[in-house]
PyMOL Python script that loads the backbone (N, CA, C, O; Angstrom):
from pymol import cmd

cmd.read_pdbstr("""\
ATOM      1  N   UNK A   1       2.671   6.388  58.621  1.00  0.00           N
ATOM      2  CA  UNK A   1       3.181   7.700  58.946  1.00  0.00           C
ATOM      3  C   UNK A   1       3.729   7.712  60.356  1.00  0.00           C
ATOM      4  O   UNK A   1       3.411   6.846  61.172  1.00  0.00           O
ATOM      5  N   UNK A   2       4.543   8.687  60.628  1.00  0.00           N
ATOM      6  CA  UNK A   2       5.104   8.837  61.961  1.00  0.00           C
ATOM      7  C   UNK A   2       4.010   9.141  62.965  1.00  0.00           C
ATOM      8  O   UNK A   2       2.967   9.700  62.624  1.00  0.00           O
ATOM      9  N   UNK A   3       4.265   8.764  64.211  1.00  0.00           N
ATOM     10  CA  UNK A   3       3.317   9.067  65.275  1.00  0.00           C
ATOM     11  C   UNK A   3       3.146  10.577  65.386  1.00  0.00           C
ATOM     12  O   UNK A   3       4.123  11.325  65.369  1.00  0.00           O
ATOM     13  N   UNK A   4       1.908  11.013  65.498  1.00  0.00           N
ATOM     14  CA  UNK A   4       1.641  12.444  65.643  1.00  0.00           C
ATOM     15  C   UNK A   4       1.492  13.180  64.326  1.00  0.00           C
ATOM     16  O   UNK A   4       1.136  14.358  64.324  1.00  0.00           O
ATOM     17  N   UNK A   5       1.754  12.522  63.205  1.00  0.00           N
ATOM     18  CA  UNK A   5       1.610  13.167  61.901  1.00  0.00           C
ATOM     19  C   UNK A   5       0.551  12.395  61.127  1.00  0.00           C
ATOM     20  O   UNK A   5       0.683  11.191  60.912  1.00  0.00           O
ATOM     21  N   UNK A   6      -0.499  13.095  60.711  1.00  0.00           N
ATOM     22  CA  UNK A   6      -1.582  12.463  59.969  1.00  0.00           C
ATOM     23  C   UNK A   6      -1.821  13.239  58.682  1.00  0.00           C
ATOM     24  O   UNK A   6      -1.890  14.468  58.686  1.00  0.00           O
ATOM     25  N   UNK A   7      -1.948  12.506  57.582  1.00  0.00           N
ATOM     26  CA  UNK A   7      -2.162  13.118  56.277  1.00  0.00           C
ATOM     27  C   UNK A   7      -3.333  14.089  56.333  1.00  0.00           C
ATOM     28  O   UNK A   7      -4.410  13.736  56.814  1.00  0.00           O
ATOM     29  N   UNK A   8      -3.132  15.308  55.846  1.00  0.00           N
ATOM     30  CA  UNK A   8      -4.177  16.300  55.780  1.00  0.00           C
ATOM     31  C   UNK A   8      -4.426  17.056  57.074  1.00  0.00           C
ATOM     32  O   UNK A   8      -5.205  18.010  57.093  1.00  0.00           O
ATOM     33  N   UNK A   9      -3.782  16.647  58.147  1.00  0.00           N
ATOM     34  CA  UNK A   9      -3.960  17.322  59.435  1.00  0.00           C
ATOM     35  C   UNK A   9      -3.063  18.553  59.495  1.00  0.00           C
ATOM     36  O   UNK A   9      -1.922  18.521  59.036  1.00  0.00           O
ATOM     37  N   UNK A  10      -3.578  19.621  60.056  1.00  0.00           N
ATOM     38  CA  UNK A  10      -2.828  20.874  60.126  1.00  0.00           C
ATOM     39  C   UNK A  10      -1.985  20.929  61.399  1.00  0.00           C
ATOM     40  O   UNK A  10      -2.380  20.409  62.443  1.00  0.00           O
ATOM     41  N   UNK A  11      -0.835  21.557  61.297  1.00  0.00           N
ATOM     42  CA  UNK A  11       0.007  21.873  62.445  1.00  0.00           C
ATOM     43  C   UNK A  11       0.093  23.385  62.523  1.00  0.00           C
ATOM     44  O   UNK A  11       0.258  24.061  61.508  1.00  0.00           O
ATOM     45  N   UNK A  12      -0.016  23.905  63.721  1.00  0.00           N
ATOM     46  CA  UNK A  12       0.068  25.346  63.888  1.00  0.00           C
ATOM     47  C   UNK A  12       1.525  25.761  64.028  1.00  0.00           C
ATOM     48  O   UNK A  12       2.271  25.186  64.822  1.00  0.00           O
ATOM     49  N   UNK A  13       1.923  26.759  63.254  1.00  0.00           N
ATOM     50  CA  UNK A  13       3.280  27.308  63.330  1.00  0.00           C
ATOM     51  C   UNK A  13       3.164  28.822  63.479  1.00  0.00           C
ATOM     52  O   UNK A  13       2.118  29.406  63.195  1.00  0.00           O
ATOM     53  N   UNK A  14       4.240  29.443  63.923  1.00  0.00           N
ATOM     54  CA  UNK A  14       4.260  30.884  64.133  1.00  0.00           C
ATOM     55  C   UNK A  14       5.309  31.492  63.216  1.00  0.00           C
ATOM     56  O   UNK A  14       6.419  30.974  63.099  1.00  0.00           O
ATOM     57  N   UNK A  15       4.952  32.589  62.569  1.00  0.00           N
ATOM     58  CA  UNK A  15       5.903  33.343  61.767  1.00  0.00           C
ATOM     59  C   UNK A  15       6.572  34.337  62.714  1.00  0.00           C
ATOM     60  O   UNK A  15       5.897  35.175  63.312  1.00  0.00           O
ATOM     61  N   UNK A  16       7.912  34.246  62.856  1.00  0.00           N
ATOM     62  CA  UNK A  16       8.584  35.181  63.764  1.00  0.00           C
ATOM     63  C   UNK A  16       8.786  36.524  63.075  1.00  0.00           C
ATOM     64  O   UNK A  16       8.438  36.681  61.905  1.00  0.00           O
ATOM     65  N   UNK A  17       9.335  37.474  63.779  1.00  0.00           N
ATOM     66  CA  UNK A  17       9.442  38.822  63.216  1.00  0.00           C
ATOM     67  C   UNK A  17      10.402  38.906  62.038  1.00  0.00           C
ATOM     68  O   UNK A  17      10.365  39.881  61.287  1.00  0.00           O
ATOM     69  N   UNK A  18      11.269  37.894  61.857  1.00  0.00           N
ATOM     70  CA  UNK A  18      12.142  37.842  60.692  1.00  0.00           C
ATOM     71  C   UNK A  18      11.477  37.125  59.516  1.00  0.00           C
ATOM     72  O   UNK A  18      12.088  36.961  58.460  1.00  0.00           O
ATOM     73  N   UNK A  19      10.217  36.698  59.703  1.00  0.00           N
ATOM     74  CA  UNK A  19       9.495  35.999  58.642  1.00  0.00           C
ATOM     75  C   UNK A  19       9.779  34.511  58.599  1.00  0.00           C
ATOM     76  O   UNK A  19       9.411  33.847  57.631  1.00  0.00           O
ATOM     77  N   UNK A  20      10.415  33.978  59.606  1.00  0.00           N
ATOM     78  CA  UNK A  20      10.783  32.556  59.624  1.00  0.00           C
ATOM     79  C   UNK A  20       9.703  31.731  60.312  1.00  0.00           C
ATOM     80  O   UNK A  20       9.021  32.194  61.226  1.00  0.00           O
ATOM     81  N   UNK A  21       9.572  30.492  59.842  1.00  0.00           N
ATOM     82  CA  UNK A  21       8.703  29.536  60.514  1.00  0.00           C
ATOM     83  C   UNK A  21       9.526  28.291  60.814  1.00  0.00           C
ATOM     84  O   UNK A  21      10.535  28.030  60.159  1.00  0.00           O
ATOM     85  N   UNK A  22       9.096  27.539  61.790  1.00  0.00           N
ATOM     86  CA  UNK A  22       9.752  26.288  62.135  1.00  0.00           C
ATOM     87  C   UNK A  22       8.827  25.157  61.721  1.00  0.00           C
ATOM     88  O   UNK A  22       7.685  25.090  62.175  1.00  0.00           O
ATOM     89  N   UNK A  23       9.312  24.267  60.862  1.00  0.00           N
ATOM     90  CA  UNK A  23       8.529  23.100  60.474  1.00  0.00           C
ATOM     91  C   UNK A  23       8.682  22.081  61.607  1.00  0.00           C
ATOM     92  O   UNK A  23       9.803  21.698  61.938  1.00  0.00           O
ATOM     93  N   UNK A  24       7.575  21.640  62.202  1.00  0.00           N
ATOM     94  CA  UNK A  24       7.671  20.721  63.336  1.00  0.00           C
ATOM     95  C   UNK A  24       8.460  19.451  63.009  1.00  0.00           C
ATOM     96  O   UNK A  24       8.377  18.920  61.902  1.00  0.00           O
ATOM     97  N   UNK A  25       9.225  18.978  63.992  1.00  0.00           N
ATOM     98  CA  UNK A  25      10.105  17.814  63.811  1.00  0.00           C
ATOM     99  C   UNK A  25       9.381  16.589  63.265  1.00  0.00           C
ATOM    100  O   UNK A  25       9.923  15.934  62.375  1.00  0.00           O
ATOM    101  N   UNK A  26       8.170  16.236  63.754  1.00  0.00           N
ATOM    102  CA  UNK A  26       7.517  15.044  63.195  1.00  0.00           C
ATOM    103  C   UNK A  26       7.256  15.166  61.695  1.00  0.00           C
ATOM    104  O   UNK A  26       7.337  14.179  60.964  1.00  0.00           O
ATOM    105  N   UNK A  27       6.945  16.370  61.246  1.00  0.00           N
ATOM    106  CA  UNK A  27       6.710  16.573  59.810  1.00  0.00           C
ATOM    107  C   UNK A  27       8.015  16.488  59.041  1.00  0.00           C
ATOM    108  O   UNK A  27       8.062  15.886  57.968  1.00  0.00           O
ATOM    109  N   UNK A  28       9.081  17.083  59.575  1.00  0.00           N
ATOM    110  CA  UNK A  28      10.396  16.993  58.906  1.00  0.00           C
ATOM    111  C   UNK A  28      10.824  15.537  58.791  1.00  0.00           C
ATOM    112  O   UNK A  28      11.333  15.111  57.754  1.00  0.00           O
ATOM    113  N   UNK A  29      10.617  14.774  59.865  1.00  0.00           N
ATOM    114  CA  UNK A  29      10.990  13.343  59.826  1.00  0.00           C
ATOM    115  C   UNK A  29      10.162  12.593  58.790  1.00  0.00           C
ATOM    116  O   UNK A  29      10.689  11.798  58.011  1.00  0.00           O
ATOM    117  N   UNK A  30       8.866  12.857  58.794  1.00  0.00           N
ATOM    118  CA  UNK A  30       7.974  12.164  57.854  1.00  0.00           C
ATOM    119  C   UNK A  30       8.375  12.426  56.409  1.00  0.00           C
ATOM    120  O   UNK A  30       8.303  11.531  55.568  1.00  0.00           O
ATOM    121  N   UNK A  31       8.798  13.653  56.122  1.00  0.00           N
ATOM    122  CA  UNK A  31       9.162  14.034  54.758  1.00  0.00           C
ATOM    123  C   UNK A  31      10.633  13.820  54.442  1.00  0.00           C
ATOM    124  O   UNK A  31      11.067  14.058  53.315  1.00  0.00           O
ATOM    125  N   UNK A  32      11.407  13.372  55.431  1.00  0.00           N
ATOM    126  CA  UNK A  32      12.833  13.127  55.197  1.00  0.00           C
ATOM    127  C   UNK A  32      13.626  14.402  54.995  1.00  0.00           C
ATOM    128  O   UNK A  32      14.629  14.402  54.282  1.00  0.00           O
ATOM    129  N   UNK A  33      13.190  15.490  55.615  1.00  0.00           N
ATOM    130  CA  UNK A  33      13.898  16.766  55.481  1.00  0.00           C
ATOM    131  C   UNK A  33      15.060  16.814  56.458  1.00  0.00           C
ATOM    132  O   UNK A  33      14.882  16.595  57.657  1.00  0.00           O
ATOM    133  N   UNK A  34      16.228  17.096  55.954  1.00  0.00           N
ATOM    134  CA  UNK A  34      17.418  17.239  56.788  1.00  0.00           C
ATOM    135  C   UNK A  34      17.774  18.722  56.870  1.00  0.00           C
ATOM    136  O   UNK A  34      17.341  19.528  56.047  1.00  0.00           O
ATOM    137  N   UNK A  35      18.558  19.057  57.865  1.00  0.00           N
ATOM    138  CA  UNK A  35      19.028  20.439  57.995  1.00  0.00           C
ATOM    139  C   UNK A  35      19.745  20.844  56.714  1.00  0.00           C
ATOM    140  O   UNK A  35      20.543  20.075  56.177  1.00  0.00           O
ATOM    141  N   UNK A  36      19.468  22.024  56.232  1.00  0.00           N
ATOM    142  CA  UNK A  36      20.104  22.522  55.016  1.00  0.00           C
ATOM    143  C   UNK A  36      19.375  22.133  53.741  1.00  0.00           C
ATOM    144  O   UNK A  36      19.814  22.494  52.649  1.00  0.00           O
ATOM    145  N   UNK A  37      18.259  21.397  53.856  1.00  0.00           N
ATOM    146  CA  UNK A  37      17.499  20.998  52.664  1.00  0.00           C
ATOM    147  C   UNK A  37      16.986  22.253  51.951  1.00  0.00           C
ATOM    148  O   UNK A  37      16.606  23.230  52.596  1.00  0.00           O
ATOM    149  N   UNK A  38      16.980  22.216  50.634  1.00  0.00           N
ATOM    150  CA  UNK A  38      16.470  23.323  49.830  1.00  0.00           C
ATOM    151  C   UNK A  38      15.043  22.998  49.409  1.00  0.00           C
ATOM    152  O   UNK A  38      14.770  21.925  48.872  1.00  0.00           O
ATOM    153  N   UNK A  39      14.145  23.930  49.657  1.00  0.00           N
ATOM    154  CA  UNK A  39      12.748  23.763  49.277  1.00  0.00           C
ATOM    155  C   UNK A  39      12.333  24.900  48.362  1.00  0.00           C
ATOM    156  O   UNK A  39      12.878  26.001  48.433  1.00  0.00           O
ATOM    157  N   UNK A  40      11.373  24.625  47.510  1.00  0.00           N
ATOM    158  CA  UNK A  40      10.778  25.646  46.655  1.00  0.00           C
ATOM    159  C   UNK A  40       9.487  26.097  47.316  1.00  0.00           C
ATOM    160  O   UNK A  40       8.682  25.264  47.733  1.00  0.00           O
ATOM    161  N   UNK A  41       9.279  27.398  47.416  1.00  0.00           N
ATOM    162  CA  UNK A  41       8.085  27.951  48.027  1.00  0.00           C
ATOM    163  C   UNK A  41       7.273  28.628  46.944  1.00  0.00           C
ATOM    164  O   UNK A  41       7.797  29.412  46.153  1.00  0.00           O
ATOM    165  N   UNK A  42       5.980  28.316  46.916  1.00  0.00           N
ATOM    166  CA  UNK A  42       5.095  28.962  45.946  1.00  0.00           C
ATOM    167  C   UNK A  42       3.747  29.209  46.615  1.00  0.00           C
ATOM    168  O   UNK A  42       3.467  28.693  47.697  1.00  0.00           O
ATOM    169  N   UNK A  43       2.922  30.007  45.949  1.00  0.00           N
ATOM    170  CA  UNK A  43       1.567  30.254  46.408  1.00  0.00           C
ATOM    171  C   UNK A  43       0.639  29.658  45.359  1.00  0.00           C
ATOM    172  O   UNK A  43       0.717  30.001  44.179  1.00  0.00           O
ATOM    173  N   UNK A  44      -0.238  28.762  45.798  1.00  0.00           N
ATOM    174  CA  UNK A  44      -1.192  28.114  44.904  1.00  0.00           C
ATOM    175  C   UNK A  44      -2.575  28.214  45.524  1.00  0.00           C
ATOM    176  O   UNK A  44      -2.799  27.728  46.632  1.00  0.00           O
ATOM    177  N   UNK A  45      -3.497  28.840  44.815  1.00  0.00           N
ATOM    178  CA  UNK A  45      -4.869  29.005  45.303  1.00  0.00           C
ATOM    179  C   UNK A  45      -4.896  29.608  46.705  1.00  0.00           C
ATOM    180  O   UNK A  45      -5.684  29.182  47.549  1.00  0.00           O
ATOM    181  N   UNK A  46      -4.036  30.601  46.956  1.00  0.00           N
ATOM    182  CA  UNK A  46      -4.010  31.279  48.237  1.00  0.00           C
ATOM    183  C   UNK A  46      -3.351  30.503  49.360  1.00  0.00           C
ATOM    184  O   UNK A  46      -3.455  30.889  50.525  1.00  0.00           O
ATOM    185  N   UNK A  47      -2.669  29.403  49.024  1.00  0.00           N
ATOM    186  CA  UNK A  47      -1.975  28.584  50.021  1.00  0.00           C
ATOM    187  C   UNK A  47      -0.481  28.640  49.770  1.00  0.00           C
ATOM    188  O   UNK A  47      -0.037  28.750  48.627  1.00  0.00           O
ATOM    189  N   UNK A  48       0.299  28.564  50.850  1.00  0.00           N
ATOM    190  CA  UNK A  48       1.746  28.468  50.726  1.00  0.00           C
ATOM    191  C   UNK A  48       2.088  26.991  50.557  1.00  0.00           C
ATOM    192  O   UNK A  48       1.655  26.151  51.345  1.00  0.00           O
ATOM    193  N   UNK A  49       2.867  26.686  49.528  1.00  0.00           N
ATOM    194  CA  UNK A  49       3.261  25.309  49.240  1.00  0.00           C
ATOM    195  C   UNK A  49       4.775  25.224  49.293  1.00  0.00           C
ATOM    196  O   UNK A  49       5.469  25.997  48.632  1.00  0.00           O
ATOM    197  N   UNK A  50       5.288  24.285  50.079  1.00  0.00           N
ATOM    198  CA  UNK A  50       6.720  24.002  50.143  1.00  0.00           C
ATOM    199  C   UNK A  50       6.945  22.620  49.557  1.00  0.00           C
ATOM    200  O   UNK A  50       6.251  21.669  49.915  1.00  0.00           O
ATOM    201  N   UNK A  51       7.912  22.506  48.658  1.00  0.00           N
ATOM    202  CA  UNK A  51       8.215  21.200  48.076  1.00  0.00           C
ATOM    203  C   UNK A  51       9.651  21.173  47.602  1.00  0.00           C
ATOM    204  O   UNK A  51      10.269  22.210  47.361  1.00  0.00           O
ATOM    205  N   UNK A  52      10.167  19.966  47.475  1.00  0.00           N
ATOM    206  CA  UNK A  52      11.511  19.820  46.942  1.00  0.00           C
ATOM    207  C   UNK A  52      11.435  19.946  45.418  1.00  0.00           C
ATOM    208  O   UNK A  52      10.359  19.833  44.831  1.00  0.00           O
ATOM    209  N   UNK A  53      12.560  20.175  44.802  1.00  0.00           N
ATOM    210  CA  UNK A  53      12.613  20.242  43.336  1.00  0.00           C
ATOM    211  C   UNK A  53      12.140  18.910  42.742  1.00  0.00           C
ATOM    212  O   UNK A  53      11.421  18.894  41.743  1.00  0.00           O
ATOM    213  N   UNK A  54      12.542  17.802  43.356  1.00  0.00           N
ATOM    214  CA  UNK A  54      12.122  16.479  42.874  1.00  0.00           C
ATOM    215  C   UNK A  54      10.616  16.287  42.962  1.00  0.00           C
ATOM    216  O   UNK A  54      10.007  15.716  42.058  1.00  0.00           O
ATOM    217  N   UNK A  55      10.010  16.765  44.052  1.00  0.00           N
ATOM    218  CA  UNK A  55       8.560  16.667  44.188  1.00  0.00           C
ATOM    219  C   UNK A  55       7.858  17.493  43.120  1.00  0.00           C
ATOM    220  O   UNK A  55       6.853  17.054  42.561  1.00  0.00           O
ATOM    221  N   UNK A  56       8.373  18.679  42.830  1.00  0.00           N
ATOM    222  CA  UNK A  56       7.787  19.521  41.797  1.00  0.00           C
ATOM    223  C   UNK A  56       7.870  18.843  40.432  1.00  0.00           C
ATOM    224  O   UNK A  56       6.893  18.830  39.683  1.00  0.00           O
ATOM    225  N   UNK A  57       9.018  18.286  40.112  1.00  0.00           N
ATOM    226  CA  UNK A  57       9.192  17.611  38.821  1.00  0.00           C
ATOM    227  C   UNK A  57       8.240  16.427  38.707  1.00  0.00           C
ATOM    228  O   UNK A  57       7.613  16.230  37.665  1.00  0.00           O
ATOM    229  N   UNK A  58       8.130  15.635  39.776  1.00  0.00           N
ATOM    230  CA  UNK A  58       7.222  14.480  39.772  1.00  0.00           C
ATOM    231  C   UNK A  58       5.787  14.929  39.566  1.00  0.00           C
ATOM    232  O   UNK A  58       5.057  14.328  38.777  1.00  0.00           O
ATOM    233  N   UNK A  59       5.367  15.990  40.273  1.00  0.00           N
ATOM    234  CA  UNK A  59       3.993  16.485  40.158  1.00  0.00           C
ATOM    235  C   UNK A  59       3.717  16.996  38.750  1.00  0.00           C
ATOM    236  O   UNK A  59       2.656  16.723  38.188  1.00  0.00           O
ATOM    237  N   UNK A  60       4.673  17.743  38.171  1.00  0.00           N
ATOM    238  CA  UNK A  60       4.482  18.253  36.812  1.00  0.00           C
ATOM    239  C   UNK A  60       4.391  17.119  35.799  1.00  0.00           C
ATOM    240  O   UNK A  60       3.571  17.163  34.882  1.00  0.00           O
ATOM    241  N   UNK A  61       5.230  16.109  35.965  1.00  0.00           N
ATOM    242  CA  UNK A  61       5.169  14.949  35.056  1.00  0.00           C
ATOM    243  C   UNK A  61       3.815  14.256  35.149  1.00  0.00           C
ATOM    244  O   UNK A  61       3.244  13.862  34.132  1.00  0.00           O
ATOM    245  N   UNK A  62       3.297  14.107  36.376  1.00  0.00           N
ATOM    246  CA  UNK A  62       1.992  13.460  36.563  1.00  0.00           C
ATOM    247  C   UNK A  62       0.880  14.293  35.937  1.00  0.00           C
ATOM    248  O   UNK A  62      -0.024  13.750  35.300  1.00  0.00           O
ATOM    249  N   UNK A  63       0.944  15.616  36.118  1.00  0.00           N
ATOM    250  CA  UNK A  63      -0.079  16.485  35.535  1.00  0.00           C
ATOM    251  C   UNK A  63      -0.039  16.447  34.016  1.00  0.00           C
ATOM    252  O   UNK A  63      -1.085  16.422  33.367  1.00  0.00           O
ATOM    253  N   UNK A  64       1.150  16.441  33.450  1.00  0.00           N
ATOM    254  CA  UNK A  64       1.277  16.371  31.984  1.00  0.00           C
ATOM    255  C   UNK A  64       0.752  15.039  31.477  1.00  0.00           C
ATOM    256  O   UNK A  64       0.012  14.995  30.493  1.00  0.00           O
ATOM    257  N   UNK A  65       1.131  13.949  32.144  1.00  0.00           N
ATOM    258  CA  UNK A  65       0.678  12.622  31.727  1.00  0.00           C
ATOM    259  C   UNK A  65      -0.844  12.510  31.824  1.00  0.00           C
ATOM    260  O   UNK A  65      -1.482  11.917  30.954  1.00  0.00           O
ATOM    261  N   UNK A  66      -1.423  13.082  32.883  1.00  0.00           N
ATOM    262  CA  UNK A  66      -2.876  13.007  33.078  1.00  0.00           C
ATOM    263  C   UNK A  66      -3.631  13.801  32.016  1.00  0.00           C
ATOM    264  O   UNK A  66      -4.740  13.427  31.636  1.00  0.00           O
ATOM    265  N   UNK A  67      -3.046  14.882  31.540  1.00  0.00           N
ATOM    266  CA  UNK A  67      -3.741  15.717  30.558  1.00  0.00           C
ATOM    267  C   UNK A  67      -3.361  15.378  29.114  1.00  0.00           C
ATOM    268  O   UNK A  67      -3.884  15.987  28.181  1.00  0.00           O
ATOM    269  N   UNK A  68      -2.463  14.421  28.923  1.00  0.00           N
ATOM    270  CA  UNK A  68      -1.982  14.056  27.591  1.00  0.00           C
ATOM    271  C   UNK A  68      -3.111  13.471  26.757  1.00  0.00           C
ATOM    272  O   UNK A  68      -3.733  12.486  27.154  1.00  0.00           O
ATOM    273  N   UNK A  69      -3.378  14.074  25.607  1.00  0.00           N
ATOM    274  CA  UNK A  69      -4.437  13.599  24.722  1.00  0.00           C
ATOM    275  C   UNK A  69      -3.885  13.101  23.396  1.00  0.00           C
ATOM    276  O   UNK A  69      -4.646  12.765  22.489  1.00  0.00           O
ATOM    277  N   UNK A  70      -2.577  13.054  23.282  1.00  0.00           N
ATOM    278  CA  UNK A  70      -1.951  12.607  22.039  1.00  0.00           C
ATOM    279  C   UNK A  70      -1.903  11.098  21.940  1.00  0.00           C
ATOM    280  O   UNK A  70      -2.545  10.387  22.712  1.00  0.00           O
ATOM    281  N   UNK A  71      -1.143  10.629  20.993  1.00  0.00           N
ATOM    282  CA  UNK A  71      -0.960   9.200  20.746  1.00  0.00           C
ATOM    283  C   UNK A  71      -0.354   8.541  21.986  1.00  0.00           C
ATOM    284  O   UNK A  71       0.707   8.964  22.445  1.00  0.00           O
ATOM    285  N   UNK A  72      -1.007   7.511  22.538  1.00  0.00           N
ATOM    286  CA  UNK A  72      -0.472   6.854  23.734  1.00  0.00           C
ATOM    287  C   UNK A  72       0.909   6.248  23.527  1.00  0.00           C
ATOM    288  O   UNK A  72       1.638   6.012  24.491  1.00  0.00           O
ATOM    289  N   UNK A  73       1.270   5.996  22.270  1.00  0.00           N
ATOM    290  CA  UNK A  73       2.580   5.420  21.978  1.00  0.00           C
ATOM    291  C   UNK A  73       3.691   6.456  21.876  1.00  0.00           C
ATOM    292  O   UNK A  73       4.857   6.102  21.707  1.00  0.00           O
ATOM    293  N   UNK A  74       3.335   7.735  21.978  1.00  0.00           N
ATOM    294  CA  UNK A  74       4.297   8.818  21.854  1.00  0.00           C
ATOM    295  C   UNK A  74       4.331   9.611  23.150  1.00  0.00           C
ATOM    296  O   UNK A  74       3.289   9.866  23.754  1.00  0.00           O
ATOM    297  N   UNK A  75       5.507   9.993  23.573  1.00  0.00           N
ATOM    298  CA  UNK A  75       5.603  10.790  24.797  1.00  0.00           C
ATOM    299  C   UNK A  75       5.317  12.254  24.473  1.00  0.00           C
ATOM    300  O   UNK A  75       5.550  12.701  23.350  1.00  0.00           O
ATOM    301  N   UNK A  76       4.808  13.005  25.463  1.00  0.00           N
ATOM    302  CA  UNK A  76       4.580  14.436  25.234  1.00  0.00           C
ATOM    303  C   UNK A  76       5.875  15.158  24.833  1.00  0.00           C
ATOM    304  O   UNK A  76       5.850  16.062  23.997  1.00  0.00           O
ATOM    305  N   UNK A  77       6.990  14.763  25.423  1.00  0.00           N
ATOM    306  CA  UNK A  77       8.265  15.415  25.104  1.00  0.00           C
ATOM    307  C   UNK A  77       8.647  15.164  23.651  1.00  0.00           C
ATOM    308  O   UNK A  77       9.082  16.080  22.954  1.00  0.00           O
ATOM    309  N   UNK A  78       8.484  13.921  23.194  1.00  0.00           N
ATOM    310  CA  UNK A  78       8.828  13.600  21.805  1.00  0.00           C
ATOM    311  C   UNK A  78       7.947  14.380  20.834  1.00  0.00           C
ATOM    312  O   UNK A  78       8.420  14.870  19.808  1.00  0.00           O
ATOM    313  N   UNK A  79       6.669  14.490  21.164  1.00  0.00           N
ATOM    314  CA  UNK A  79       5.768  15.234  20.278  1.00  0.00           C
ATOM    315  C   UNK A  79       6.109  16.716  20.272  1.00  0.00           C
ATOM    316  O   UNK A  79       6.081  17.350  19.218  1.00  0.00           O
ATOM    317  N   UNK A  80       6.429  17.273  21.424  1.00  0.00           N
ATOM    318  CA  UNK A  80       6.818  18.682  21.502  1.00  0.00           C
ATOM    319  C   UNK A  80       8.078  18.941  20.680  1.00  0.00           C
ATOM    320  O   UNK A  80       8.151  19.930  19.951  1.00  0.00           O
ATOM    321  N   UNK A  81       9.064  18.064  20.794  1.00  0.00           N
ATOM    322  CA  UNK A  81      10.299  18.204  20.012  1.00  0.00           C
ATOM    323  C   UNK A  81       9.998  18.142  18.520  1.00  0.00           C
ATOM    324  O   UNK A  81      10.521  18.940  17.743  1.00  0.00           O
ATOM    325  N   UNK A  82       9.153  17.193  18.121  1.00  0.00           N
ATOM    326  CA  UNK A  82       8.796  17.073  16.706  1.00  0.00           C
ATOM    327  C   UNK A  82       8.080  18.334  16.220  1.00  0.00           C
ATOM    328  O   UNK A  82       8.337  18.815  15.117  1.00  0.00           O
ATOM    329  N   UNK A  83       7.174  18.869  17.059  1.00  0.00           N
ATOM    330  CA  UNK A  83       6.472  20.108  16.690  1.00  0.00           C
ATOM    331  C   UNK A  83       7.450  21.264  16.516  1.00  0.00           C
ATOM    332  O   UNK A  83       7.354  22.018  15.548  1.00  0.00           O
ATOM    333  N   UNK A  84       8.380  21.404  17.438  1.00  0.00           N
ATOM    334  CA  UNK A  84       9.352  22.507  17.367  1.00  0.00           C
ATOM    335  C   UNK A  84      10.255  22.365  16.144  1.00  0.00           C
ATOM    336  O   UNK A  84      10.594  23.357  15.499  1.00  0.00           O
ATOM    337  N   UNK A  85      10.642  21.134  15.829  1.00  0.00           N
ATOM    338  CA  UNK A  85      11.476  20.913  14.634  1.00  0.00           C
ATOM    339  C   UNK A  85      10.704  21.263  13.365  1.00  0.00           C
ATOM    340  O   UNK A  85      11.263  21.852  12.440  1.00  0.00           O
ATOM    341  N   UNK A  86       9.435  20.904  13.319  1.00  0.00           N
ATOM    342  CA  UNK A  86       8.607  21.213  12.162  1.00  0.00           C
ATOM    343  C   UNK A  86       8.446  22.729  12.015  1.00  0.00           C
ATOM    344  O   UNK A  86       8.501  23.259  10.905  1.00  0.00           O
ATOM    345  N   UNK A  87       8.245  23.427  13.148  1.00  0.00           N
ATOM    346  CA  UNK A  87       8.134  24.885  13.104  1.00  0.00           C
ATOM    347  C   UNK A  87       9.436  25.517  12.617  1.00  0.00           C
ATOM    348  O   UNK A  87       9.414  26.450  11.814  1.00  0.00           O
ATOM    349  N   UNK A  88      10.572  25.005  13.104  1.00  0.00           N
ATOM    350  CA  UNK A  88      11.876  25.545  12.685  1.00  0.00           C
ATOM    351  C   UNK A  88      12.095  25.301  11.195  1.00  0.00           C
ATOM    352  O   UNK A  88      12.596  26.180  10.494  1.00  0.00           O
ATOM    353  N   UNK A  89      11.731  24.134  10.711  1.00  0.00           N
ATOM    354  CA  UNK A  89      11.892  23.819   9.276  1.00  0.00           C
ATOM    355  C   UNK A  89      11.002  24.737   8.435  1.00  0.00           C
ATOM    356  O   UNK A  89      11.411  25.186   7.364  1.00  0.00           O
ATOM    357  N   UNK A  90       9.781  25.017   8.918  1.00  0.00           N
ATOM    358  CA  UNK A  90       8.871  25.905   8.185  1.00  0.00           C
ATOM    359  C   UNK A  90       9.433  27.320   8.141  1.00  0.00           C
ATOM    360  O   UNK A  90       9.318  28.009   7.127  1.00  0.00           O
ATOM    361  N   UNK A  91      10.044  27.755   9.252  1.00  0.00           N
ATOM    362  CA  UNK A  91      10.647  29.096   9.271  1.00  0.00           C
ATOM    363  C   UNK A  91      11.834  29.176   8.315  1.00  0.00           C
ATOM    364  O   UNK A  91      12.051  30.213   7.689  1.00  0.00           O
ATOM    365  N   UNK A  92      12.611  28.084   8.195  1.00  0.00           N
ATOM    366  CA  UNK A  92      13.765  28.073   7.305  1.00  0.00           C
ATOM    367  C   UNK A  92      13.353  28.178   5.845  1.00  0.00           C
ATOM    368  O   UNK A  92      14.114  28.697   5.028  1.00  0.00           O
ATOM    369  N   UNK A  93      12.160  27.694   5.501  1.00  0.00           N
ATOM    370  CA  UNK A  93      11.719  27.732   4.103  1.00  0.00           C
ATOM    371  C   UNK A  93      11.085  29.057   3.732  1.00  0.00           C
ATOM    372  O   UNK A  93      10.847  29.323   2.554  1.00  0.00           O
ATOM    373  N   UNK A  94      10.802  29.906   4.742  1.00  0.00           N
ATOM    374  CA  UNK A  94      10.172  31.206   4.476  1.00  0.00           C
ATOM    375  C   UNK A  94      11.159  32.210   3.985  1.00  0.00           C
ATOM    376  O   UNK A  94      10.793  33.354   3.714  1.00  0.00           O
TER     377      UNK A  94
END
""", "prot")
cmd.dss("prot")
cmd.show_as("cartoon", "prot")
cmd.util.cbc("prot")
cmd.orient("prot")
C-alpha cells in the first residue's frame, strides 16, 4: 500500500456546508481514483460506502458464488435462465 495508507485505518474528513467531502490524496492514489471518476454511494449497516461500478459487480459476483448451492457444474446465471424459461413455458400452457 501507499505510504500513509493502511488497510482498515480511518481517515478523518469534513463534510462542508454543500455536503461535499474530500477524499485524501493517499487514498485516491491507492484506489487509482482520477479526477472525474464516477462512484456509487450507498449506506450499508449504517456506514457510507463508496465504490466503483466494477467493484460493485465484482462484490456481487463473489457473494453469489459464495452462496451458490446448486450444481457446481452449472453457473447461477444459467440456472436462473433455465428457471425463467421453464416458468414462461408453464405460463404459455395455461
